[in-house]
VMD Tcl script that draws the C-alpha trace (Angstrom):
set ca {
  {-2.71 -29.41 -54.59}
  {0.00 -31.11 -56.91}
  {-1.39 -29.12 -60.09}
  {-0.81 -25.63 -58.40}
  {2.39 -26.61 -57.10}
  {3.72 -27.65 -60.14}
  {2.28 -24.82 -62.15}
  {3.89 -22.72 -59.55}
  {7.46 -24.39 -60.76}
  {7.90 -27.08 -58.44}
  {9.21 -30.24 -59.87}
  {6.97 -33.28 -59.52}
  {9.17 -34.56 -57.09}
  {9.10 -31.47 -55.02}
  {5.48 -31.25 -55.36}
  {5.12 -34.77 -53.84}
  {7.09 -34.09 -50.87}
  {5.67 -30.97 -50.18}
  {1.83 -32.44 -50.22}
  {3.22 -35.70 -48.19}
  {4.57 -33.57 -45.62}
  {1.32 -31.49 -45.47}
  {-0.86 -34.38 -45.12}
  {1.71 -36.73 -42.80}
  {3.22 -34.12 -40.83}
  {6.88 -33.80 -39.68}
  {8.74 -36.74 -41.05}
  {12.27 -38.13 -41.47}
  {14.04 -38.54 -44.47}
  {14.00 -42.14 -44.64}
  {10.43 -42.34 -43.81}
  {9.19 -40.15 -46.76}
  {12.18 -41.93 -48.99}
  {10.20 -45.01 -48.52}
  {6.50 -43.73 -48.90}
  {7.29 -41.60 -51.78}
  {9.81 -44.08 -53.36}
  {12.11 -41.79 -54.60}
  {15.84 -42.01 -53.97}
  {17.58 -40.22 -50.77}
  {19.94 -38.73 -53.04}
  {17.30 -37.36 -55.15}
  {15.00 -36.66 -51.82}
  {17.41 -34.56 -49.91}
  {18.32 -32.31 -53.13}
  {14.61 -31.39 -53.19}
  {14.46 -31.46 -49.21}
  {17.48 -28.33 -49.64}
  {15.81 -26.57 -52.31}
  {12.53 -26.43 -50.76}
  {14.04 -25.01 -47.71}
  {16.07 -22.53 -49.53}
  {12.67 -21.31 -50.48}
  {11.37 -21.22 -47.13}
  {8.45 -23.75 -47.98}
  {10.29 -26.74 -45.41}
  {11.65 -26.40 -42.40}
  {14.08 -28.86 -40.77}
  {14.52 -29.78 -37.24}
  {17.94 -29.50 -35.02}
  {17.68 -33.11 -33.80}
  {19.85 -35.71 -35.53}
  {18.38 -37.42 -37.63}
  {16.34 -34.12 -39.06}
  {12.75 -33.96 -38.96}
  {11.28 -32.14 -41.88}
  {8.31 -30.34 -42.11}
  {6.12 -27.72 -44.48}
  {5.14 -24.60 -44.18}
  {1.41 -23.75 -44.49}
  {0.24 -23.78 -48.00}
  {-1.28 -19.98 -47.40}
  {2.10 -18.91 -47.27}
  {3.49 -20.29 -50.27}
  {0.26 -18.70 -52.02}
  {1.53 -15.52 -50.42}
}
mol new
graphics top color blue
foreach p $ca { graphics top sphere $p radius 0.5 }
foreach p [lrange $ca 0 end-1] q [lrange $ca 1 end] { graphics top cylinder $p $q radius 0.2 }
display resetview
């Protein structure tokens, strides 16, 4: 899945975040950052890009939980 996502134009970090969210379900940014060992600043930039592309959703609660849109929708 990582290779497919990078072929589609995802950065390596964005692809890792997306795959993590699809396998682990909704997560807080802190948990994603710790699990993938990504600096929070870089993670938030990536999450914002993924949200703008419609690939990741954020909950309205605080702190927000992020969830991935299904892989099938990305391929469309």
